[in-house]
C-alpha positions as CSV (number, residue, x, y, z in Angstrom):
1,M,-0.2,-0.3,-0.1
2,K,1.2,3.8,-0.7
3,S,2.2,5.5,2.6
4,K,0.4,8.2,3.2
5,L,1.5,10.9,6.0
6,F,-1.1,12.8,8.1
7,I,0.1,16.0,9.7
8,I,-3.1,17.7,11.6
9,C,-2.8,20.8,12.5
10,I,-5.9,22.4,14.3
11,S,-6.0,26.3,14.4
12,M,-8.9,28.2,16.3
13,V,-9.1,32.1,16.7
14,I,-10.0,34.7,19.0
15,F,-10.8,38.5,20.4
16,S,-10.3,41.9,21.3
17,C,-10.1,44.9,24.0
18,K,-9.6,48.1,25.1
19,E,-6.0,49.6,25.4
20,D,-4.7,50.3,28.7
21,K,-3.7,54.0,29.7
22,K,0.2,54.1,29.9
23,N,2.6,55.8,32.4
24,D,3.8,58.5,30.0
25,L,7.3,57.4,31.5
26,V,6.9,54.6,30.1
27,E,8.9,53.3,26.4
28,K,5.5,52.4,24.1
29,K,5.3,50.0,21.6
30,D,3.9,50.5,18.4
31,I,2.0,47.8,18.4
32,Q,-1.0,47.8,15.9
33,Q,-4.4,45.8,17.1
34,Y,-6.2,44.3,14.9
35,T,-9.9,43.3,15.0
36,I,-11.4,39.5,15.4
37,E,-12.1,39.9,11.2
38,Q,-8.9,40.7,10.2
39,F,-7.2,37.6,12.1
40,M,-9.9,35.7,10.7
41,D,-8.9,36.9,7.1
42,N,-5.7,34.6,7.6
43,E,-6.2,31.3,5.1
44,A,-6.2,28.1,6.6
45,V,-4.2,25.5,3.8
46,R,-3.8,21.9,4.3
47,G,-3.4,18.5,2.3
48,G,-0.8,18.7,-0.7
49,S,-1.5,16.0,-3.3
50,F,0.3,15.9,-6.0
51,S,-1.6,15.0,-9.9
52,Q,-0.5,12.3,-11.9
53,D,1.3,14.7,-14.4
54,N,2.7,16.8,-11.2
55,S,0.9,20.0,-13.0
56,N,-1.1,20.6,-10.0
57,L,-1.9,20.2,-6.1
58,L,-4.6,19.4,-4.7
59,I,-5.3,21.2,-0.9
60,T,-8.1,22.1,1.0
61,S,-8.9,25.8,1.7
62,N,-10.9,28.0,4.0
63,R,-10.8,30.7,2.0
64,S,-14.6,30.8,1.3
65,G,-15.3,30.8,4.6
66,I,-15.9,27.2,5.2
67,Y,-13.6,24.5,4.2
68,N,-13.3,23.7,0.5
69,V,-11.6,21.8,-1.8
70,Y,-9.0,23.6,-4.9
71,T,-6.2,23.0,-7.1
72,I,-3.1,24.8,-7.4
73,P,-0.4,24.9,-10.0
74,V,2.6,23.3,-8.6
75,K,4.5,26.8,-9.7
76,G,2.4,28.6,-7.8
77,G,-0.6,30.7,-9.6
78,E,-4.5,30.7,-8.8
79,L,-6.3,28.7,-6.9
80,T,-9.3,26.7,-8.9
81,A,-12.5,25.8,-6.8
82,I,-13.5,22.3,-7.2
83,T,-16.4,22.0,-4.3
84,A,-18.1,25.2,-3.4
85,S,-20.1,24.3,-0.5
86,D,-21.6,27.3,2.2
87,S,-22.5,24.6,4.3
88,T,-21.1,21.4,4.7
89,S,-16.7,21.6,4.6
90,Y,-14.8,19.5,1.6
91,F,-11.6,18.2,2.4
92,A,-8.7,16.8,0.2
93,N,-7.7,13.7,0.0
94,S,-6.1,12.5,-3.2
95,Y,-5.7,13.0,-6.8
96,F,-6.4,9.3,-8.7
97,P,-2.9,8.0,-9.6
98,N,-3.6,7.9,-12.9
99,D,-6.2,10.4,-14.0
100,N,-7.6,13.9,-12.5
101,R,-10.4,12.5,-10.5
102,M,-10.3,13.5,-6.9
103,L,-10.8,11.4,-3.4
104,L,-13.0,13.9,-1.0
105,S,-14.0,13.2,2.0
106,A,-16.9,15.6,4.0
107,D,-19.5,14.7,7.5
108,G,-22.3,16.1,8.4
109,N,-21.5,19.6,10.2
110,G,-19.1,17.9,12.3
111,D,-20.6,14.9,13.5
112,E,-17.8,13.0,12.7
113,I,-20.0,10.7,10.1
114,S,-17.4,11.0,7.6
115,H,-18.1,9.5,3.9
116,L,-15.4,9.3,0.8
117,Y,-16.6,11.2,-2.4
118,V,-15.3,11.2,-5.9
119,R,-14.8,14.2,-8.1
120,E,-15.2,12.7,-11.8
121,L,-13.5,14.1,-14.9
122,D,-16.7,15.8,-15.8
123,G,-17.3,18.2,-12.7
124,S,-19.8,15.9,-10.8
125,I,-19.2,14.4,-7.4
126,K,-20.3,11.1,-6.0
127,D,-20.4,9.9,-2.6
128,I,-18.6,5.9,-3.5
129,T,-19.6,5.4,0.4
130,P,-23.2,6.1,0.8
131,T,-24.2,3.7,3.5
132,K,-26.5,6.2,6.4
133,G,-24.6,6.3,10.0
134,A,-21.5,4.3,8.8
135,K,-18.1,6.5,8.7
136,S,-15.5,5.7,5.8
137,N,-11.6,6.5,6.2
138,F,-9.2,6.5,3.0
139,Y,-5.9,4.4,3.7
140,G,-3.8,4.8,0.5
141,W,-4.2,3.3,-2.8
142,S,-2.6,0.1,-4.0
143,D,0.5,-0.6,-6.1
144,D,-0.8,-1.3,-9.0
145,D,-2.9,2.1,-8.9
146,A,-5.7,0.1,-9.9
147,Y,-7.6,0.1,-6.1
148,L,-8.0,2.5,-3.3
149,Y,-8.2,1.0,0.4
150,Y,-10.8,2.2,2.9
151,G,-12.5,1.8,6.5
152,S,-15.7,1.5,6.8
153,N,-17.9,0.5,10.3
154,Q,-20.9,-0.2,8.1
155,R,-20.7,-4.4,8.9
156,D,-20.7,-3.3,13.0
157,P,-20.1,0.6,14.0
158,K,-18.6,-0.7,16.6
159,Y,-15.3,-1.8,14.5
160,F,-13.8,-1.0,10.8
161,D,-13.4,-3.5,8.8
162,V,-10.6,-3.4,6.0
163,Y,-12.0,-2.6,1.9
164,K,-9.9,-2.7,-1.4
165,M,-12.4,-0.8,-3.8
166,S,-12.0,-0.7,-7.4
167,I,-11.1,2.5,-8.8
168,A,-12.8,1.5,-12.0
169,D,-16.4,0.8,-11.3
170,Y,-16.3,1.8,-7.5
171,S,-16.6,-1.7,-6.3
172,S,-15.7,-3.3,-2.8
173,E,-14.8,-6.2,-1.3
174,M,-13.6,-7.0,1.9
175,L,-9.8,-7.7,3.0
176,Y,-9.9,-8.2,6.6
177,Q,-13.3,-8.6,9.0
178,N,-12.5,-6.7,12.5
179,N,-13.8,-8.6,14.7
180,D,-11.4,-7.9,17.9
181,G,-11.4,-4.8,18.1
182,L,-7.9,-4.0,16.8
183,D,-7.4,-0.6,14.7
184,F,-5.8,-0.9,11.2
185,S,-2.1,1.0,10.6
186,G,-0.8,-0.4,6.9
187,M,-0.6,-2.9,4.9
188,S,2.2,-4.0,2.7
189,K,2.3,-3.7,-0.8
190,D,1.1,-7.1,-1.7
191,E,-1.5,-7.1,0.2
192,N,-0.2,-9.8,2.3
193,Y,0.4,-8.1,5.7
194,I,-1.9,-6.1,7.6
195,A,-0.6,-3.8,10.4
196,L,-3.1,-3.9,13.6
197,T,-3.1,-1.8,16.8
198,K,-4.7,-2.7,19.8
199,S,-4.9,-0.3,22.9
200,L,-4.3,-1.5,26.0
201,N,-4.8,1.4,27.9
202,T,-3.8,5.5,27.3
203,N,0.0,5.0,27.2
204,D,0.1,1.3,25.8
205,S,-0.4,-0.3,22.8
206,D,0.1,-4.4,21.3
207,L,0.8,-4.7,17.5
208,F,0.5,-7.5,15.2
209,L,0.8,-7.8,11.8
210,F,-1.9,-10.5,10.4
211,N,-0.7,-12.2,7.2
212,R,-3.6,-12.9,5.2
213,S,-2.2,-15.8,3.7
214,T,-1.5,-18.5,6.8
215,K,-4.3,-16.2,8.7
216,E,-1.9,-16.1,11.6
217,M,-2.1,-13.3,13.9
218,Q,2.2,-12.2,15.1
219,K,2.6,-10.2,17.7
220,I,5.4,-7.9,17.3
221,N,6.3,-6.5,20.5
222,D,7.2,-8.5,23.3
223,T,6.7,-6.5,26.7
224,S,3.7,-4.0,27.7
225,S,4.6,-0.6,25.8
226,A,3.8,2.3,23.2
227,N,3.4,1.0,19.7
228,S,2.4,2.2,16.7
229,A,3.1,1.3,12.6
230,Q,4.8,3.5,10.7
231,D,5.2,1.9,7.2
232,F,6.7,-1.4,4.6
233,A,9.8,-1.4,3.5
234,H,9.6,-0.7,-0.8
235,D,10.5,-4.3,-1.4
236,G,8.2,-5.8,1.2
237,S,10.9,-7.3,3.3
238,K,10.9,-5.5,6.1
239,F,8.4,-3.5,8.8
240,Y,9.2,-0.5,10.4
241,Y,7.3,0.3,13.8
242,T,7.7,2.9,16.7
243,T,8.1,2.1,20.4
244,D,9.0,3.3,23.9
245,D,10.2,-0.1,25.1
246,G,12.8,0.3,27.8
247,A,13.1,3.9,27.2
248,E,11.2,6.8,27.9
249,F,10.7,8.0,24.4
250,S,9.5,6.3,20.7
251,Y,12.1,5.0,18.8
252,L,12.3,3.6,15.3
253,M,12.5,-0.4,14.8
254,S,12.4,-2.7,12.2
255,Y,11.3,-6.0,11.3
256,D,12.4,-8.2,9.5
257,L,9.5,-10.2,7.9
258,E,11.0,-13.4,7.2
259,T,13.4,-13.8,9.5
260,Q,11.6,-11.8,12.2
261,E,14.9,-10.3,13.3
262,K,13.9,-6.7,15.2
263,Q,16.9,-3.8,14.3
264,K,16.7,-0.4,16.2
265,V,17.0,2.0,13.0
266,L,16.7,5.7,14.6
267,E,16.8,7.2,18.2
268,K,16.4,10.6,18.9
269,S,16.3,12.2,22.3
270,W,12.8,13.5,21.8
271,D,9.8,11.0,20.5
272,I,9.6,10.3,16.9
273,V,6.2,10.1,16.4
274,G,5.7,9.2,12.4
275,S,8.1,7.6,9.4
276,G,7.1,6.5,6.2
277,F,8.9,6.0,2.7
278,T,8.2,7.8,-0.1
279,S,6.1,5.8,-3.7
280,K,9.3,4.2,-4.8
281,G,10.8,3.9,-1.5
282,T,14.2,6.5,-2.1
283,Y,13.7,8.3,1.0
284,M,12.4,7.9,4.5
285,I,10.3,11.1,6.1
286,V,10.9,11.1,9.7
287,Y,9.3,13.7,12.0
288,V,10.1,14.1,16.0
289,N,8.4,16.0,18.7
290,E,11.2,18.2,19.6
291,D,10.1,20.2,22.6
292,G,6.3,20.5,21.3
293,K,7.9,21.6,17.9
294,N,7.9,19.2,14.4
295,A,11.6,18.6,13.3
296,I,11.9,16.8,10.1
297,E,14.5,14.4,8.4
298,V,14.3,13.2,5.0
299,F,16.4,9.6,4.6
300,N,18.1,8.6,1.9
301,S,16.9,4.8,2.5
302,D,19.6,2.8,1.5
303,T,22.5,4.9,3.3
304,M,20.3,6.6,5.9
305,T,22.0,9.9,5.1
306,S,20.0,12.7,5.4
307,I,19.4,15.1,2.3
308,D,19.4,18.8,2.5
309,L,16.4,20.6,3.0
310,P,15.4,23.9,2.2
311,A,16.2,26.9,4.9
312,F,13.9,29.2,6.2
313,E,15.1,32.3,8.1
314,N,13.4,32.5,11.6
315,K,10.8,29.3,10.4
316,S,10.5,25.3,9.9
317,I,9.1,23.0,7.9
318,T,6.5,21.8,10.0
319,S,5.2,19.0,7.2
320,V,6.1,17.4,3.6
321,G,5.0,15.6,1.1
322,F,6.4,14.1,-2.3
323,S,5.0,13.3,-5.4
324,D,4.7,9.9,-7.0
325,D,7.9,10.0,-9.1
326,E,9.5,11.3,-6.6
327,T,10.9,14.7,-8.6
328,W,9.1,17.4,-6.2
329,M,8.2,17.5,-2.6
330,R,5.6,20.4,-1.1
331,M,6.3,22.0,2.5
332,Y,4.6,23.5,5.0
333,V,6.6,26.1,6.3
334,G,5.7,28.4,9.3
335,G,6.2,28.8,13.1
336,S,4.6,30.3,16.4
337,D,4.9,33.5,15.1
338,A,3.4,32.9,11.3
339,P,1.0,30.7,10.1
340,S,2.2,27.5,7.5
341,D,2.6,28.3,3.7
342,L,2.3,25.8,1.3
343,Y,5.9,25.7,-1.0
344,T,7.1,23.1,-3.4
345,Y,10.9,21.9,-4.2
346,N,12.0,20.0,-7.5
347,L,14.6,17.7,-6.1
348,E,16.5,17.6,-9.6
349,T,16.2,21.4,-10.5
350,K,16.4,22.6,-6.6
351,E,13.8,25.2,-7.6
352,Q,11.7,26.8,-5.2
353,H,8.3,28.3,-5.5
354,K,5.9,29.8,-2.6
355,L,2.8,28.3,-3.4
356,T,0.6,30.9,-0.9
357,N,0.3,33.8,1.4
358,V,-2.1,32.9,4.2
359,L,-1.5,35.7,6.6
360,N,-4.0,38.2,6.1
361,S,-1.6,41.5,4.3
362,A,-3.7,44.2,6.7
363,I,-1.5,42.3,9.7
364,D,2.3,43.5,9.9
365,P,4.2,40.3,10.9
366,D,6.4,42.1,13.2
367,D,3.3,42.7,15.5
368,L,3.2,39.0,16.1
369,V,4.4,37.6,19.0
370,T,6.9,34.1,19.4
371,A,6.2,32.3,21.8
372,K,9.2,30.6,23.8
373,V,9.5,27.5,25.9
374,V,9.1,27.8,29.8
375,R,9.1,24.8,33.2
376,F,8.1,25.7,36.6
377,K,8.0,23.5,39.1
378,S,4.9,22.0,40.0
379,F,3.5,22.0,44.2
380,E,5.4,18.4,44.7
381,G,8.4,19.8,42.5
382,T,7.6,18.0,39.2
383,E,9.1,20.3,36.2
384,I,6.4,21.4,34.1
385,P,6.8,22.4,30.6
386,A,4.9,25.3,29.2
387,I,4.4,27.8,25.8
388,Y,4.5,31.5,26.7
389,W,3.4,34.3,24.1
390,L,3.6,37.6,26.0
391,P,2.7,41.1,24.4
392,K,4.9,43.4,22.8
393,Q,3.1,45.9,24.9
394,A,4.0,44.6,28.1
395,S,6.4,45.8,30.4
396,K,7.2,46.1,34.4
397,E,5.9,49.2,34.0
398,N,2.4,47.8,31.8
399,K,1.4,44.9,33.5
400,V,-0.7,42.8,31.4
401,P,-3.8,40.6,32.5
402,A,-3.1,36.8,31.4
403,M,-4.9,33.5,30.1
404,V,-3.7,30.1,31.4
405,W,-4.5,27.8,27.9
406,V,-5.4,24.2,28.5
407,H,-5.2,22.0,25.6
408,G,-7.9,18.7,24.9
409,G,-7.1,15.2,25.7
410,P,-6.7,13.8,28.0
411,G,-3.2,13.3,26.7
412,G,-2.7,16.3,24.2
413,Q,-0.2,18.3,23.9
414,T,0.4,22.2,23.3
415,R,3.1,22.9,20.7
416,Q,4.9,25.4,19.1
417,N,2.7,26.4,16.6
418,Y,0.5,29.6,14.8
419,R,-2.4,29.9,16.8
420,A,-5.1,32.8,15.4
421,L,-7.1,32.7,19.0
422,V,-3.9,33.0,20.9
423,Q,-1.6,35.5,18.4
424,Y,-5.1,37.5,18.9
425,M,-5.4,37.6,22.6
426,V,-1.8,38.4,22.3
427,N,-2.5,41.3,20.4
428,H,-5.3,43.0,22.4
429,G,-2.5,43.2,25.4
430,Y,-3.2,39.3,27.1
431,A,-0.4,37.0,27.9
432,V,-1.0,33.4,27.2
433,L,1.1,30.5,29.7
434,A,0.0,27.1,27.3
435,V,-0.2,24.7,30.7
436,N,1.2,21.0,29.0
437,N,0.1,20.1,32.4
438,R,1.0,16.3,33.8
439,G,-0.4,13.5,31.7
440,S,0.7,15.6,28.4
441,S,2.3,13.5,25.3
442,G,5.8,14.2,24.3
443,Y,7.5,14.9,27.5
444,G,8.3,10.8,27.9
445,K,6.0,7.9,29.0
446,T,6.3,8.7,33.2
447,F,5.2,12.4,32.4
448,Y,2.4,10.7,30.5
449,Q,1.1,8.7,33.0
450,M,1.2,10.9,35.6
451,D,-2.3,11.8,35.5
452,D,-4.0,8.7,35.0
453,K,-7.1,8.7,37.4
454,N,-5.8,12.2,39.1
455,H,-7.9,14.0,36.3
456,G,-9.0,17.2,37.9
457,E,-6.9,16.7,40.9
458,K,-3.0,17.1,40.4
459,D,-3.4,18.2,36.5
460,L,-5.3,20.9,37.8
461,Q,-2.9,21.8,40.7
462,D,0.0,21.9,37.5
463,C,-2.2,24.8,36.1
464,V,-2.4,27.1,39.4
465,E,0.7,26.6,39.6
466,G,0.9,27.6,36.4
467,K,-1.2,30.9,37.0
468,N,1.3,31.4,40.2
469,W,4.3,31.3,37.8
470,L,2.4,34.4,35.8
471,A,2.0,36.0,39.0
472,E,5.4,36.0,39.9
473,Q,6.4,37.6,36.3
474,A,7.0,41.4,36.3
475,E,5.2,42.3,33.0
476,I,1.8,40.1,34.6
477,D,-1.0,41.6,36.5
478,G,-1.3,38.8,38.7
479,D,-4.7,40.0,40.0
480,K,-5.9,39.4,36.6
481,I,-5.5,35.6,35.3
482,G,-7.7,33.8,33.7
483,I,-8.4,29.9,32.7
484,I,-9.0,28.7,29.2
485,G,-9.8,25.3,27.1
486,G,-11.4,23.3,25.1
487,S,-12.2,19.7,25.1
488,Y,-10.1,17.9,28.1
489,G,-9.2,21.7,28.5
490,G,-13.1,23.1,28.9
491,Y,-12.9,20.2,31.4
492,M,-10.1,21.4,33.4
493,T,-11.8,25.4,33.0
494,M,-14.4,24.1,34.7
495,A,-12.4,21.9,37.3
496,A,-11.1,25.0,37.6
497,L,-13.5,27.2,38.5
498,T,-15.1,24.2,40.3
499,Y,-12.7,23.1,42.8
500,T,-10.4,25.9,43.1
501,P,-12.6,28.9,43.5
502,E,-10.5,31.4,44.3
503,E,-7.5,31.0,41.8
504,F,-8.9,32.2,38.8
505,D,-10.1,35.0,37.7
506,V,-12.5,33.9,35.0
507,G,-12.9,30.9,33.1
508,V,-13.5,30.3,29.3
509,N,-14.9,26.6,28.9
510,I,-14.8,25.6,25.0
511,Y,-17.3,21.9,24.6
512,G,-15.7,20.7,28.0
513,V,-16.8,17.7,29.5
514,T,-18.4,18.5,33.2
515,N,-20.3,15.0,33.3
516,W,-17.3,12.3,32.8
517,I,-20.3,9.8,33.9
518,R,-22.5,10.5,31.0
519,T,-19.5,11.7,28.9
520,L,-18.0,8.1,29.6
521,K,-21.1,6.1,28.6
522,S,-22.0,7.7,25.7
523,I,-18.6,8.1,23.9
524,P,-19.5,7.0,20.1
525,P,-19.6,3.4,19.3
526,Y,-16.5,3.9,16.6
527,W,-14.3,4.6,19.5
528,E,-14.6,1.2,21.0
529,S,-11.3,-0.2,20.5
530,F,-9.7,2.2,23.1
531,R,-13.3,2.6,25.2
532,E,-11.7,0.1,27.5
533,S,-8.5,2.2,27.6
534,L,-10.5,5.1,28.7
535,Y,-11.7,3.3,31.1
536,L,-8.4,2.2,32.8
537,E,-7.3,6.3,32.4
538,L,-10.3,7.9,33.1
539,G,-12.7,5.4,35.3
540,D,-15.1,3.0,34.0
541,P,-18.8,4.1,35.0
542,Y,-20.1,1.0,35.5
543,T,-18.3,0.0,38.3
544,A,-17.1,1.9,42.0
545,D,-14.8,4.2,39.7
546,S,-18.4,6.1,39.1
547,V,-18.1,7.5,42.4
548,R,-14.7,9.2,42.1
549,L,-16.3,10.1,38.6
550,K,-18.9,11.7,39.9
551,R,-16.1,13.5,42.6
552,I,-14.5,15.1,39.6
553,S,-17.4,15.9,37.4
554,P,-17.8,20.0,38.0
555,L,-21.7,19.6,37.0
556,F,-22.4,17.8,40.5
557,H,-20.6,20.9,42.2
558,T,-21.9,24.2,40.3
559,D,-22.8,25.8,43.8
560,K,-19.1,26.0,44.2
561,V,-18.3,28.5,41.0
562,T,-18.3,32.4,42.3
563,K,-16.2,33.8,39.1
564,P,-17.9,34.5,35.5
565,L,-17.9,32.1,33.0
566,I,-18.1,32.0,29.0
567,V,-19.5,28.7,27.8
568,L,-19.4,27.7,23.5
569,Q,-20.4,24.7,22.3
570,G,-21.6,22.8,19.2
571,A,-24.7,21.1,18.7
572,Q,-23.6,18.2,16.6
573,D,-20.6,17.6,18.6
574,P,-20.9,13.8,19.5
575,R,-17.7,13.5,22.0
576,V,-19.0,16.4,23.8
577,L,-23.0,16.1,24.4
578,Q,-24.5,19.7,23.8
579,V,-26.6,18.8,27.2
580,E,-23.1,18.7,29.0
581,S,-22.7,22.6,28.5
582,D,-26.8,23.3,28.9
583,E,-26.3,21.4,32.6
584,I,-23.5,23.2,33.3
585,V,-24.8,26.6,32.4
586,Q,-28.3,26.2,34.2
587,G,-26.4,24.8,37.1
588,V,-23.7,28.2,37.4
589,R,-26.5,30.6,37.1
590,K,-28.0,29.6,40.4
591,N,-25.4,31.4,41.9
592,G,-25.8,34.4,40.5
593,V,-22.8,34.3,38.5
594,P,-22.4,36.0,35.0
595,V,-22.5,33.5,32.3
596,E,-22.6,33.8,28.7
597,Y,-23.5,30.9,26.9
598,V,-23.0,30.7,22.6
599,L,-24.4,27.4,21.0
600,F,-23.9,26.8,17.2
601,E,-26.0,24.8,15.5
602,D,-23.8,23.8,12.6
603,E,-21.0,22.6,14.1
604,G,-19.5,20.2,16.1
605,H,-15.9,19.0,18.1
606,G,-13.9,22.4,16.8
607,F,-15.6,25.0,14.6
608,V,-14.6,25.2,11.5
609,K,-16.6,27.7,10.2
610,K,-15.4,31.4,9.7
611,A,-18.7,33.4,10.8
612,N,-19.0,31.0,14.0
613,Q,-15.7,31.5,14.9
614,I,-15.8,35.4,14.3
615,E,-19.0,35.1,16.3
616,A,-17.7,32.8,19.3
617,Y,-14.3,34.5,19.6
618,S,-15.6,38.0,19.4
619,R,-17.8,37.1,22.2
620,I,-14.8,35.5,24.3
621,L,-13.3,39.2,23.6
622,K,-16.2,41.4,25.1
623,F,-16.3,38.4,28.2
624,L,-12.9,38.6,28.9
625,D,-12.4,42.6,28.5
626,T,-15.6,43.1,30.9
627,H,-14.6,40.5,33.9
628,L,-11.2,40.6,33.4
629,K,-9.1,43.5,31.9
630,E,-12.2,45.7,33.4
631,E,-12.9,44.0,36.1
632,G,-16.6,43.5,35.7
633,K,-17.0,46.9,33.8
634,P,-19.7,47.0,31.4
635,I,-19.0,47.6,27.9
636,D,-20.9,50.5,26.0
637,G,-23.2,51.1,29.2
638,E,-24.5,48.0,28.9
639,T,-25.2,46.2,32.6
640,P,-23.3,42.7,31.9
641,S,-26.3,39.6,32.1
642,T,-26.4,36.9,33.6
643,E,-28.9,35.4,31.8
644,I,-27.9,32.1,28.8
645,D,-27.3,34.1,25.3
646,V,-27.8,31.7,22.8
647,E,-26.8,32.0,19.4
648,K,-27.6,30.0,16.5
649,S,-26.0,30.0,13.1
650,E,-27.9,28.8,10.5
């Protein structure tokens, strides 16, 4: 199977605020402040599949306000729209190998029930996995370019079987029936070996190779460890995978399919998070999570020597992809202060082309802030890493308010990527400290396991210590520090306001879990393969663990909330149900605490439509300006309301 590397970047955007009066003796920073509309006028571009003649790239862009599919000449030029949806977002998967048909995907406004679509040569778009309620995922192309592989849970909603579809007539046959809750992780070019993983817990997984000829299942790892399939060698001799067996960080291994001999291929001082071969096997691409930042190397597969990649001043390459003939490479290049632009590079001629300029031309790049990595000691001495953005206008004489940012997960990580949300906050005078609390990925397996069945407790204390670190900084107003996060970060926001009610001055809860018992009982059926892993980390809601789960669920303790709160939610969210946000708002209202509620009928777990993002984040801005920066002073003469204010987007 032709390998397919994914680097998924998720971005959000937010807010605006009044300028503080500055001491006349303080040196003023001439920083222009931008509106939410200006920040949202940035363009987000994803993907980059080369056409069979290398003339164009197939990409995804939100320039229309939602995600649609476009083509762009490989040497630069105007984008050509392939889809023109004004409601459902469409995403590009790949050009077909031998013609200009295109494989696309889309779900139902964030419900995550994705289908695969073909954009035919005549311009029509056809759903090729039309089974209602079934979710389909693209896995790659066959070596002879005559088939595509995909996973679908159409047979059993809990499990994804592996299918092979003819690109001639879109007929399908099943290659592997998944009866054991395993996850597909790759397939050899001859279709004989299928790599599968079994989640043991959120830290460890078993890795298997299924031989379709003999029907034998071979377990690859010998001990409990984090194991992840990467790719098969082009000649079919070896299977490559990553493991942290006997180490803190994941390293790259090879497994000889004939002799079953294992050999360490590459080890770094951080996690190797991805690796794969180009179509002809000439190059191996390796991704390393280097202190919250992508480090990419491309090796000659025969010699394992790295090839020279183009250099970019103050920016780095965040992802790469190759054409099938391996003559062209596409690259995304950016940094914490610069959204990633798309480039192409010809490995033979060394010519390089910049295809996009995604930063709104009205925004001066010098007004954006470069993040830095900081570390602080938590309550019992554990060192906690964090990513810190400090406004350029901040000084000892001009102290600024701050927000503690908490990532999603559990087990996520805030990385050194561009975040329009954060840059907007910082541009308007808010410092942001993104705390990678214990249990975050990327800092070794010991650190990753430290929050197991400690959620809302020790990880929350890490966030409190992050607030304390902020308060000690000379440029920060220690009396004006709030907390913000989405999903698990939204839960941490509510946990902070509930269990440490006097630590933070405001809370921004973006589709956060508030009732763990209900959330763990209502996970989507297609999460079955790692449901038990979640239960091992968080607790089993059907056992005595439910006592603890209720204790750490903010919904049952809303009477303790004393600080202003804003909640944002998508009605189509299958992970954190709307009722989670409905009920937390109702509970906190009873305390007479200012609460705002922003609900979008056409969003899921994450807001992807620009109009909704503008509405949501401008509401957050007004909320923070009122309740944090201005300490409860009304804006424009209005009195802050404690009523639920639901915004429905049509």
